[in-house]
C-alpha positions as CSV (number, residue, x, y, z in Angstrom):
1,M,-3.0,-14.2,-5.4
2,W,-2.4,-11.7,-2.6
3,K,-5.2,-9.2,-2.0
4,L,-4.6,-5.4,-2.1
5,F,-6.2,-2.9,0.2
6,D,-6.1,0.9,0.5
7,Y,-6.0,2.8,3.7
8,K,-9.1,5.0,4.4
9,D,-9.2,7.9,6.8
10,E,-11.8,8.5,9.6
11,N,-14.1,10.1,7.0
12,G,-14.0,7.1,4.8
13,K,-11.8,8.7,2.2
14,N,-9.5,6.4,0.2
15,L,-6.3,8.4,0.6
16,F,-4.2,6.2,-1.7
17,A,-6.6,6.4,-4.5
18,E,-6.8,10.2,-4.0
19,W,-3.0,10.5,-4.2
20,T,-2.9,8.4,-7.4
21,R,-5.6,10.5,-9.1
22,K,-4.3,13.9,-8.0
23,K,-0.6,13.6,-7.8
24,L,0.4,11.2,-10.6
25,Q,0.5,11.6,-14.3
26,K,-0.9,9.0,-16.6
27,T,2.5,7.4,-17.3
28,Q,3.2,7.2,-13.6
29,R,-0.2,5.6,-13.0
30,I,0.5,2.9,-15.6
31,K,3.9,2.0,-14.1
32,L,2.3,1.9,-10.6
33,R,-0.5,-0.3,-11.8
34,A,1.9,-2.8,-13.3
35,K,4.0,-3.0,-10.1
36,L,0.8,-3.5,-8.0
37,D,-0.3,-6.3,-10.4
38,D,3.1,-8.0,-9.8
39,L,2.7,-7.5,-6.1
40,A,-0.7,-9.2,-6.1
41,K,0.6,-12.0,-8.2
42,F,4.0,-12.7,-6.5
43,G,3.5,-11.3,-3.0
44,P,6.6,-10.8,-1.0
45,E,8.4,-13.0,-3.4
46,L,9.1,-10.0,-5.7
47,P,12.8,-9.4,-6.4
48,P,14.3,-7.8,-3.3
49,S,15.0,-4.6,-5.3
50,L,11.3,-4.0,-5.9
51,L,9.9,-4.4,-2.4
52,M,12.2,-3.0,0.3
53,K,11.9,-2.7,4.1
54,T,12.1,0.9,5.3
55,E,13.7,2.0,8.6
56,V,10.3,1.8,10.3
57,D,9.1,-1.5,11.6
58,Y,6.6,-3.4,9.4
59,I,6.6,-0.7,6.7
60,Y,7.8,-1.5,3.2
61,K,8.2,0.6,0.1
62,L,7.4,-0.5,-3.4
63,K,10.0,0.7,-5.9
64,V,8.5,2.1,-9.1
65,Q,11.2,3.7,-11.3
66,G,10.7,6.9,-13.1
67,N,11.2,10.6,-12.7
68,P,10.3,11.1,-9.9
69,K,10.6,7.7,-8.4
70,L,7.4,6.4,-6.8
71,R,7.7,4.8,-3.4
72,P,4.2,3.8,-2.1
73,M,4.4,2.8,1.6
74,L,2.7,-0.5,2.5
75,C,2.5,-3.2,5.0
76,F,1.7,-6.9,4.6
77,G,0.9,-9.9,6.5
78,I,-1.3,-12.8,7.0
79,F,-4.5,-11.7,8.7
80,F,-7.4,-13.7,10.0
81,I,-10.7,-12.2,8.8
82,K,-14.2,-13.3,9.9
83,D,-16.0,-14.9,6.9
84,L,-19.4,-13.2,6.7
85,E,-21.1,-16.3,5.3
86,T,-19.8,-18.9,7.8
87,G,-18.8,-16.7,10.8
88,L,-15.5,-18.5,10.9
89,E,-12.1,-16.8,10.8
90,K,-10.2,-17.5,7.6
91,R,-6.6,-16.8,6.6
92,E,-6.0,-13.8,4.3
93,E,-2.8,-12.8,2.6
94,A,-2.9,-9.1,1.9
95,F,-1.0,-5.9,1.3
96,T,-2.3,-2.6,2.5
97,L,-1.3,0.6,0.7
98,L,-0.9,3.1,3.4
99,V,0.8,6.3,2.0
100,G,1.4,7.4,-1.6
101,A,5.0,8.8,-1.7
102,K,7.7,9.8,-4.1
103,E,11.5,9.7,-3.6
104,I,13.3,12.9,-4.7
105,S,17.0,13.4,-3.9
106,N,16.9,10.4,-1.5
107,E,14.1,12.1,0.5
108,F,10.5,11.0,0.8
109,E,7.7,13.3,-0.4
110,P,5.8,13.8,1.7
111,K,8.5,14.0,4.4
112,D,8.2,11.2,7.0
113,A,5.9,9.1,4.7
114,D,7.2,6.0,6.4
115,I,6.4,7.2,9.8
116,E,2.9,8.2,8.7
117,A,2.5,4.8,7.2
118,A,3.3,3.2,10.6
119,I,0.7,5.4,12.3
120,R,-1.9,4.3,9.7
121,R,-1.0,0.7,10.1
122,E,-1.6,1.0,13.9
123,K,-5.1,2.5,13.1
124,I,-5.9,-0.5,10.9
125,L,-4.8,-3.0,13.5
126,A,-7.1,-1.2,16.0
127,D,-10.0,-1.1,13.4
128,P,-9.7,-3.3,10.3
129,N,-12.5,-1.3,8.7
130,R,-10.0,1.4,8.1
131,R,-9.0,-0.3,4.9
132,V,-10.9,-0.9,1.7
133,K,-10.4,-3.1,-1.4
134,H,-7.8,-1.5,-3.6
135,E,-9.2,1.0,-6.1
136,R,-7.5,0.5,-9.4
137,I,-6.9,3.9,-11.0
138,D,-6.5,4.2,-14.8
């Protein structure tokens, strides 16, 4: 199983969870949750039509069909995290949800969501504490 994380801002606010709560209707949240479950289970082995690279390096979009189409922006990779119990670094396979986005008329909403995702990824690389365990929203 791959781990899922959410990006948090400098104030400790989980921006992906906030987007899910405030911007999505219940049916959209259900579809998103199902896709995230698949992502955690299959990792990057999802069918190519579900997890797609964007034009921005290291940033992917998860395709969730509906009206409007959900396109959460994320990054993934194998990280080496210090184990708090042993003090040793251990390998971790994880996805980090960076920006909640929709695709309307072939445009991201918010505009430049992929670029913002890249900026947030860089902040996480500089400070791994800028991500938190994914908050599952019902």
